[in-house]
C-alpha positions as CSV (number, residue, x, y, z in Angstrom):
1,M,-115.7,-185.4,154.9
2,L,-113.7,-186.6,151.8
3,E,-112.4,-183.9,149.5
4,D,-113.7,-183.4,145.9
5,K,-110.6,-181.7,144.0
6,T,-113.0,-180.6,141.0
7,L,-115.6,-179.0,143.1
8,S,-115.2,-175.4,145.5
9,P,-116.4,-176.5,149.2
10,E,-119.2,-174.3,148.6
11,Q,-119.9,-176.1,145.2
12,A,-119.9,-179.7,146.8
13,D,-122.0,-178.3,150.0
14,A,-124.7,-177.1,147.4
15,E,-124.5,-180.5,145.4
16,R,-124.7,-182.6,148.3
17,Q,-127.9,-180.4,149.5
18,D,-129.3,-180.6,146.2
19,I,-129.0,-184.3,146.1
20,Q,-130.5,-184.6,149.4
21,N,-133.6,-182.4,148.8
22,D,-134.3,-184.8,145.9
23,V,-133.8,-188.2,147.9
24,K,-135.9,-186.7,150.8
25,T,-138.7,-185.5,148.3
26,Y,-138.7,-189.1,147.0
27,L,-138.3,-190.9,150.3
28,D,-141.5,-188.8,151.8
29,A,-143.5,-189.4,148.8
30,L,-143.5,-193.2,149.8
31,P,-145.7,-194.8,151.9
32,P,-144.2,-194.2,155.5
33,A,-143.7,-198.2,155.9
34,E,-141.7,-198.3,152.3
35,R,-139.4,-195.4,153.3
36,Q,-136.7,-197.5,155.5
37,A,-136.4,-200.2,153.0
38,A,-136.1,-197.7,149.8
39,A,-133.4,-195.6,151.8
40,N,-131.6,-198.6,152.5
41,R,-131.5,-199.8,148.9
42,L,-130.2,-196.3,147.9
43,Q,-127.7,-196.1,150.7
44,A,-126.6,-199.5,149.1
45,D,-126.5,-198.3,145.9
46,A,-124.6,-195.2,147.0
47,R,-121.5,-197.4,148.1
48,S,-120.8,-199.1,145.1
49,W,-120.5,-195.5,143.1
50,E,-117.1,-194.8,142.4
51,D,-117.4,-191.0,142.6
52,G,-120.4,-191.1,144.8
53,A,-119.1,-189.7,148.3
54,H,-121.4,-186.5,147.9
55,A,-124.2,-188.8,146.8
56,S,-123.9,-191.4,149.7
57,I,-123.7,-188.2,152.4
58,A,-126.9,-186.7,150.5
59,T,-128.6,-190.2,150.8
60,R,-127.9,-190.5,154.5
61,N,-128.9,-187.0,155.7
62,A,-132.4,-187.3,153.7
63,D,-132.7,-190.8,155.2
64,A,-132.1,-189.3,158.6
65,D,-134.6,-186.3,157.5
66,S,-137.2,-188.6,156.5
67,V,-137.5,-191.6,158.7
């Protein structure tokens, strides 16, 4: 896990969980046939964010929960 110097470990975990919940809600609202493609797009976008470690982890976790 990447270390974020601006957040405590508890804050970082809470941030990841919030993002994960939001992404899971988004993916679950899609028709099942569209979920994997949407998750792939989100994960590809997350890899290009300079400070997106928390979002990237949350997106992967939400994808695993939804698909």
